[in-house]
Backbone as CSV, one residue per row, in Angstrom:
resi,resn,N_x,N_y,N_z,CA_x,CA_y,CA_z,C_x,C_y,C_z
1,UNK,0.832,-1.131,0.006,-0.029,0.057,0.032,0.899,1.121,-0.008
2,UNK,0.621,2.237,-0.904,1.401,3.448,-0.815,1.372,4.122,0.436
3,UNK,2.518,4.786,0.848,2.619,5.313,2.216,1.556,6.500,2.346
4,UNK,1.319,7.385,1.402,0.250,8.396,1.663,-1.011,7.848,1.989
5,UNK,-1.455,6.777,1.241,-2.726,6.078,1.443,-2.714,5.435,2.840
6,UNK,-1.698,4.805,3.152,-1.509,4.206,4.497,-1.719,5.220,5.584
7,UNK,-1.047,6.359,5.381,-1.141,7.342,6.447,-2.578,7.914,6.529
8,UNK,-3.239,8.097,5.332,-4.596,8.660,5.478,-5.573,7.690,6.152
9,UNK,-5.423,6.400,5.793,-6.319,5.420,6.440,-6.065,5.336,7.873
10,UNK,-4.829,5.426,8.364,-4.527,5.392,9.746,-5.135,6.554,10.442
11,UNK,-5.031,7.762,9.735,-5.594,9.080,10.370,-7.142,8.833,10.459
12,UNK,-7.749,8.387,9.383,-9.230,8.261,9.526,-9.629,7.331,10.708
13,UNK,-8.952,6.248,10.862,-9.226,5.196,11.859,-8.960,5.827,13.223
14,UNK,-7.802,6.540,13.392,-7.529,7.177,14.567,-8.578,8.205,14.968
15,UNK,-8.996,8.974,14.019,-10.061,10.045,14.273,-11.291,9.384,14.862
16,UNK,-11.796,8.313,14.084,-13.034,7.719,14.458,-12.824,6.939,15.889
17,UNK,-11.705,6.441,16.172,-11.462,5.807,17.467,-11.576,6.941,18.593
18,UNK,-10.988,8.167,18.334,-11.003,9.247,19.290,-12.390,9.685,19.531
19,UNK,-13.231,9.864,18.352,-14.572,10.302,18.413,-15.378,9.224,19.181
20,UNK,-15.167,7.964,18.925,-15.873,6.939,19.653,-15.678,7.041,21.140
21,UNK,-14.338,7.148,21.554,-14.060,7.342,23.049,-14.620,8.594,23.646
22,UNK,-14.644,9.719,22.866,-15.243,10.840,23.393,-16.774,10.699,23.555
23,UNK,-17.382,10.190,22.568,-18.878,9.863,22.613,-19.184,8.977,23.682
24,UNK,-18.319,7.955,24.053,-18.687,6.959,25.039,-18.746,7.776,26.439
25,UNK,-18.020,8.830,26.488,-18.087,9.690,27.776,-19.573,10.234,28.047
26,UNK,-20.319,10.288,27.027,-21.778,10.735,27.134,-22.557,9.860,28.201
27,UNK,-22.066,8.565,28.256,-22.695,7.602,29.112,-22.666,8.051,30.644
28,UNK,-21.628,8.951,30.833,-21.497,9.440,32.233,-22.526,10.488,32.548
29,UNK,-23.232,10.953,31.496,-24.375,11.942,31.663,-25.665,11.195,31.389
30,UNK,-25.657,10.350,30.498,-26.989,9.689,30.070,-27.447,8.745,31.359
31,UNK,-26.569,7.969,31.906,-26.951,6.897,32.868,-27.447,7.790,34.197
32,UNK,-26.706,8.735,34.735,-27.293,9.461,35.939,-28.534,10.244,35.496
33,UNK,-28.715,10.732,34.315,-30.009,11.365,34.112,-31.181,10.490,34.039
34,UNK,-30.966,9.316,33.476,-32.023,8.375,33.440,-32.237,7.802,34.892
35,UNK,-31.197,7.531,35.753,-31.360,7.134,36.968,-32.166,8.225,37.878
36,UNK,-31.779,9.481,37.638,-32.566,10.587,38.331,-34.085,10.657,37.876
37,UNK,-34.378,10.382,36.620,-35.647,10.475,36.083,-36.500,9.259,36.734
38,UNK,-35.938,8.123,36.808,-36.631,6.988,37.426,-36.887,7.119,38.862
39,UNK,-35.793,7.540,39.658,-35.964,7.719,41.093,-36.959,8.781,41.469
40,UNK,-36.756,9.921,40.676,-37.666,11.081,40.972,-39.113,10.650,40.644
41,UNK,-39.312,9.910,39.742,-40.755,9.670,39.283,-41.341,8.459,40.229
42,UNK,-40.597,7.471,40.505,-41.200,6.262,41.182,-40.840,6.343,42.673
43,UNK,-39.835,6.939,43.092,-39.640,6.977,44.602,-40.243,8.189,45.181
44,UNK,-40.007,9.333,44.523,-40.558,10.643,45.173,-41.791,11.097,44.461
45,UNK,-42.333,10.359,43.438,-43.634,10.773,42.776,-43.530,12.147,42.337
46,UNK,-42.348,12.457,41.787,-42.208,13.948,41.269,-41.360,13.869,39.936
47,UNK,-42.015,13.609,38.975,-41.373,13.420,37.626,-40.665,14.623,37.083
48,UNK,-39.454,14.416,36.601,-38.640,15.520,36.203,-38.992,15.924,34.754
49,UNK,-38.893,17.196,34.362,-39.233,17.573,33.084,-38.172,17.364,32.133
50,UNK,-36.892,17.291,32.645,-35.718,17.380,31.768,-34.889,16.050,31.638
51,UNK,-34.882,15.265,32.738,-33.906,14.174,32.755,-34.038,13.122,31.656
52,UNK,-35.177,12.656,31.455,-35.401,11.575,30.390,-35.163,12.277,29.019
53,UNK,-35.592,13.474,28.745,-35.314,14.113,27.541,-33.937,14.374,27.248
54,UNK,-33.153,14.737,28.316,-31.737,14.932,28.149,-31.023,13.613,27.743
55,UNK,-31.431,12.549,28.424,-30.831,11.236,28.152,-31.047,10.826,26.674
56,UNK,-32.406,11.111,26.338,-32.712,10.675,24.915,-31.983,11.544,23.854
57,UNK,-31.800,12.861,24.170,-31.160,13.731,23.208,-29.682,13.369,23.077
58,UNK,-29.074,12.918,24.191,-27.684,12.632,24.157,-27.350,11.216,23.649
59,UNK,-28.396,10.341,23.675,-28.081,8.971,23.151,-28.013,9.000,21.630
60,UNK,-28.679,9.961,21.055,-28.577,9.980,19.627,-27.124,10.205,19.132
61,UNK,-26.443,11.286,19.569,-25.045,11.404,19.191,-24.156,10.293,19.644
62,UNK,-24.411,9.623,20.811,-23.620,8.621,21.296,-23.694,7.461,20.160
63,UNK,-24.924,7.042,19.836,-25.136,5.957,18.911,-24.548,6.305,17.533
64,UNK,-24.786,7.555,17.051,-24.338,7.925,15.723,-22.784,7.875,15.695
65,UNK,-22.107,8.486,16.645,-20.735,8.629,16.648,-19.938,7.421,16.876
66,UNK,-20.641,6.330,17.423,-19.982,5.042,17.582,-19.954,4.254,16.360
67,UNK,-20.750,4.582,15.366,-20.850,3.825,14.185,-19.638,3.621,13.314
68,UNK,-18.893,4.738,13.019,-17.657,4.484,12.289,-16.665,3.626,12.935
69,UNK,-16.458,3.839,14.291,-15.529,2.925,14.842,-16.012,1.502,14.809
70,UNK,-17.177,1.194,14.969,-17.812,-0.114,14.996,-17.569,-0.676,13.731
71,UNK,-17.709,0.088,12.631,-17.439,-0.486,11.217,-16.015,-0.922,11.194
72,UNK,-15.070,-0.217,11.626,-13.716,-0.692,11.621,-13.575,-1.874,12.423
73,UNK,-14.114,-2.021,13.578,-13.887,-3.155,14.594,-14.744,-4.303,14.309
74,UNK,-15.599,-4.231,13.230,-16.484,-5.362,12.778,-17.479,-5.425,13.932
75,UNK,-17.971,-4.445,14.427,-18.987,-4.525,15.534,-20.449,-4.394,15.095
76,UNK,-20.628,-3.986,13.864,-21.920,-4.057,13.389,-22.598,-5.286,13.102
77,UNK,-23.838,-5.343,13.037,-24.703,-6.624,12.741,-24.295,-6.923,11.333
78,UNK,-23.944,-8.259,11.059,-23.803,-8.522,9.624,-24.135,-10.059,9.451
79,UNK,-23.969,-10.605,8.365,-24.461,-11.894,8.043,-23.298,-12.824,8.238
80,UNK,-23.131,-13.150,9.565,-22.092,-14.011,9.981,-22.311,-15.440,9.381
81,UNK,-23.492,-15.928,9.190,-23.708,-17.203,8.791,-23.108,-17.342,7.346
82,UNK,-23.426,-16.288,6.523,-23.082,-16.326,5.128,-21.461,-16.157,5.112
83,UNK,-20.879,-15.278,5.851,-19.383,-15.110,5.877,-18.665,-16.253,6.369
84,UNK,-19.250,-17.134,7.281,-18.616,-18.277,7.740,-18.764,-19.514,6.798
85,UNK,-19.736,-19.340,5.903,-20.031,-20.387,4.961,-19.186,-20.339,3.738
86,UNK,-18.674,-19.217,3.405,-17.868,-19.047,2.256,-16.442,-18.920,2.618
87,UNK,-15.607,-19.088,1.602,-14.166,-19.106,1.727,-13.627,-17.690,1.671
88,UNK,-12.287,-17.536,2.032,-11.799,-16.153,2.228,-11.913,-15.337,0.991
89,UNK,-11.735,-16.002,-0.258,-11.754,-15.159,-1.499,-13.220,-14.628,-1.673
90,UNK,-14.315,-15.374,-1.439,-15.591,-14.932,-1.569,-15.967,-13.905,-0.557
91,UNK,-15.504,-14.145,0.610,-15.648,-13.032,1.738,-14.920,-11.765,1.401
92,UNK,-13.797,-11.856,0.697,-13.178,-10.655,0.372,-13.965,-9.967,-0.862
93,UNK,-14.416,-10.636,-1.701,-15.190,-10.108,-2.713,-16.570,-9.477,-2.196
94,UNK,-17.074,-10.064,-1.304,-18.324,-9.447,-0.636,-17.980,-8.129,-0.027
95,UNK,-16.822,-8.169,0.721,-16.462,-6.930,1.303,-16.052,-5.822,0.251
96,UNK,-15.503,-6.210,-0.779,-15.204,-5.209,-1.984,-16.455,-4.607,-2.522
97,UNK,-17.531,-5.414,-2.568,-18.792,-4.946,-3.088,-19.581,-4.136,-2.000
98,UNK,-19.281,-4.616,-0.708,-20.230,-4.004,0.373,-19.731,-2.573,0.724
99,UNK,-18.550,-2.363,0.716,-18.029,-0.924,1.177,-18.440,0.140,0.298
100,UNK,-18.472,-0.010,-1.088,-18.896,1.007,-1.860,-20.523,1.272,-1.676
101,UNK,-21.214,0.161,-1.438,-22.588,0.359,-1.135,-22.872,1.239,0.173
102,UNK,-21.980,0.969,1.140,-22.009,1.832,2.352,-21.590,3.268,2.102
103,UNK,-20.674,3.391,1.239,-20.236,4.843,0.969,-21.308,5.577,0.191
104,UNK,-21.936,4.974,-0.740,-23.119,5.437,-1.506,-24.131,5.794,-0.630
105,UNK,-24.564,4.974,0.252,-25.543,5.132,1.279,-25.392,6.363,2.037
106,UNK,-24.052,6.468,2.560,-23.653,7.700,3.310,-23.727,8.947,2.521
107,UNK,-23.320,8.860,1.307,-23.297,10.059,0.410,-24.839,10.594,0.170
108,UNK,-25.674,9.605,-0.117,-27.105,9.953,-0.436,-27.672,10.544,0.870
109,UNK,-27.526,9.889,1.911,-28.120,10.355,3.199,-27.561,11.821,3.612
110,UNK,-26.233,12.026,3.318,-25.574,13.219,3.715,-26.152,14.424,2.839
111,UNK,-26.606,14.145,1.575,-27.212,15.058,0.759,-28.433,15.636,1.370
112,UNK,-29.113,14.743,2.037,-30.365,15.149,2.583,-30.266,15.519,4.055
113,UNK,-29.192,15.096,4.852,-28.988,15.522,6.226,-28.443,16.716,6.477
114,UNK,-27.629,17.331,5.547,-27.070,18.637,5.734,-28.086,19.743,5.698
115,UNK,-28.959,19.724,4.610,-30.095,20.725,4.572,-30.964,20.660,5.816
116,UNK,-31.261,19.304,6.355,-32.083,19.023,7.489,-31.465,19.769,8.718
117,UNK,-30.175,19.598,8.887,-29.550,20.114,10.083,-29.437,21.668,9.926
118,UNK,-29.103,22.272,8.837,-29.121,23.633,8.540,-30.401,24.379,8.788
119,UNK,-31.595,23.670,8.258,-32.857,24.193,8.500,-33.303,24.199,9.972
120,UNK,-32.816,23.245,10.714,-33.060,23.204,12.180,-32.370,24.291,12.910
121,UNK,-31.103,24.679,12.433,-30.352,25.644,12.954,-30.978,27.071,12.665
122,UNK,-31.382,27.167,11.415,-31.952,28.575,10.955,-33.306,28.792,11.741
123,UNK,-34.070,27.756,12.087,-35.339,27.943,12.743,-35.006,27.925,14.336
124,UNK,-33.853,27.729,14.753,-33.394,27.628,16.170,-34.479,26.566,16.852
125,UNK,-34.586,25.484,16.179,-35.515,24.353,16.624,-35.225,23.967,18.038
126,UNK,-36.343,23.839,18.767,-36.442,23.239,20.046,-37.246,22.077,20.151
127,UNK,-37.321,21.387,21.213,-38.044,20.282,21.419,-39.519,20.392,21.650
128,UNK,-39.946,21.533,21.993,-41.300,21.955,22.116,-41.909,21.193,23.367
129,UNK,-41.037,20.765,24.290,-41.547,20.277,25.512,-41.596,21.207,26.591
130,UNK,-41.953,20.809,27.749,-41.978,21.772,28.923,-40.577,22.275,29.338
131,UNK,-39.605,21.513,29.070,-38.171,21.916,29.269,-37.722,22.787,28.034
132,UNK,-37.997,22.256,26.820,-37.847,23.051,25.645,-36.423,23.347,25.404
133,UNK,-35.394,22.329,25.309,-33.976,22.634,24.969,-33.891,22.698,23.475
134,UNK,-32.909,23.445,23.091,-32.587,23.557,21.618,-32.253,22.122,21.149
135,UNK,-32.672,21.776,20.012,-32.374,20.370,19.536,-31.522,20.579,18.167
136,UNK,-31.456,21.689,17.655,-30.561,21.879,16.508,-29.229,21.470,16.531
137,UNK,-28.574,21.576,17.698,-27.065,21.080,17.726,-27.126,19.584,17.692
138,UNK,-28.030,18.905,18.205,-28.098,17.443,18.150,-28.217,16.965,16.632
139,UNK,-29.037,17.652,15.916,-29.240,17.307,14.480,-27.913,17.383,13.618
140,UNK,-27.046,18.268,14.055,-25.672,18.233,13.359,-25.030,17.054,13.437
141,UNK,-25.206,16.223,14.414,-24.527,14.979,14.556,-24.834,13.953,13.474
142,UNK,-26.049,14.077,12.835,-26.299,13.236,11.779,-25.352,13.389,10.517
143,UNK,-25.206,14.487,9.982,-24.361,14.665,8.889,-22.820,14.367,9.276
144,UNK,-22.596,14.762,10.521,-21.118,14.584,10.930,-20.869,13.066,11.022
145,UNK,-21.676,12.328,11.585,-21.536,10.805,11.679,-21.537,10.181,10.259
146,UNK,-22.468,10.609,9.349,-22.547,10.120,8.057,-21.197,10.352,7.376
147,UNK,-20.505,11.429,7.599,-19.331,11.888,6.830,-18.124,10.904,7.525
148,UNK,-18.145,10.659,8.751,-17.184,9.862,9.453,-17.395,8.379,9.072
149,UNK,-18.655,7.925,8.928,-18.837,6.594,8.614,-18.456,6.344,7.073
150,UNK,-18.832,7.374,6.211,-18.290,7.180,4.804,-16.841,7.114,4.690
151,UNK,-16.205,8.042,5.475,-14.748,7.979,5.395,-14.136,6.727,5.897
152,UNK,-14.705,6.098,7.055,-14.251,4.765,7.501,-14.526,3.722,6.520
153,UNK,-15.684,3.762,5.790,-15.995,2.736,4.817,-15.071,2.654,3.827
154,UNK,-14.640,4.013,3.334,-13.533,4.155,2.251,-12.214,3.673,2.792
155,UNK,-11.913,3.899,3.989,-10.699,3.426,4.603,-10.641,1.805,4.533
156,UNK,-11.730,1.291,4.978,-11.755,-0.222,5.084,-11.787,-0.853,3.551
157,UNK,-12.443,-0.108,2.708,-12.443,-0.660,1.304,-11.057,-0.524,0.746
158,UNK,-10.286,0.516,0.892,-9.020,0.676,0.392,-8.049,-0.341,1.016
159,UNK,-8.199,-0.591,2.388,-7.369,-1.560,2.991,-7.568,-3.041,2.382
160,UNK,-8.751,-3.347,2.079,-9.084,-4.625,1.448,-8.620,-4.681,0.028
161,UNK,-8.672,-3.595,-0.727,-8.166,-3.620,-2.001,-6.603,-3.647,-2.182
162,UNK,-6.027,-2.977,-1.236,-4.457,-3.027,-1.250,-3.915,-4.210,-0.607
163,UNK,-4.679,-4.876,0.444,-4.085,-6.004,1.129,-5.125,-7.087,1.424
164,UNK,-5.046,-8.154,0.643,-6.138,-9.133,0.798,-6.230,-9.728,2.195
165,UNK,-5.159,-9.694,2.990,-5.155,-10.321,4.292,-5.714,-9.337,5.486
166,UNK,-6.044,-8.102,4.987,-6.531,-7.180,5.989,-7.734,-7.613,6.909
167,UNK,-8.530,-8.325,6.376,-9.794,-8.827,7.062,-9.293,-9.714,8.267
168,UNK,-8.382,-10.596,8.002,-7.836,-11.445,9.045,-7.135,-10.611,10.122
169,UNK,-6.385,-9.654,9.581,-5.580,-8.794,10.657,-6.604,-8.010,11.515
170,UNK,-7.559,-7.386,10.844,-8.487,-6.507,11.591,-9.241,-7.424,12.700
171,UNK,-9.685,-8.524,12.175,-10.259,-9.519,13.116,-9.549,-9.854,14.412
172,UNK,-8.038,-9.915,14.234,-7.391,-10.364,15.414,-6.540,-9.199,15.963
173,UNK,-6.822,-7.954,15.529,-6.097,-6.766,16.014,-6.654,-6.440,17.519
174,UNK,-5.782,-6.407,18.425,-6.295,-6.047,19.832,-6.731,-4.594,19.924
175,UNK,-6.138,-3.726,18.969,-6.628,-2.246,19.093,-8.012,-2.233,18.495
176,UNK,-8.328,-3.034,17.618,-9.722,-3.039,16.928,-10.826,-3.532,18.201
177,UNK,-10.439,-4.489,18.789,-11.422,-4.900,19.822,-11.359,-3.910,21.008
178,UNK,-10.296,-3.314,21.404,-10.311,-2.504,22.568,-10.512,-1.092,22.342
């Protein structure tokens, strides 16, 4: 693999690993907020206006930003039965076809997600609940995550194109798992 391509792929993967780790920190807000919502409602009979809504709003970015790293680490749901039933060459061919489909999917959704997020920002969209927080910042995580997912799919595709043994290495790489 050419050195500039290798450096670019490593940079994309490092960026997505960093974003994943930062997004995972949201759990330190989501879990206590949900705990507060449940305890205040069922123990003190005083439901909170904001806790469950905050947890729900933050779970979106957490879920979306984890996707690119999970693509690299093979953490997404896939057809394991099919992949185990075929040989390495067929599995590689399936991956070579699969990643451009993911890239196209991300590109198509990105075309629609950017105006969606910009419109939400222009209208200063809020949740219209009793707490009524702004939700336009949350909507920007959709195009950001699509861009990161598309870049990671491109990186994985190029890895497989340049090195047919990449799939075996990724599956056994402790950095991928951790």
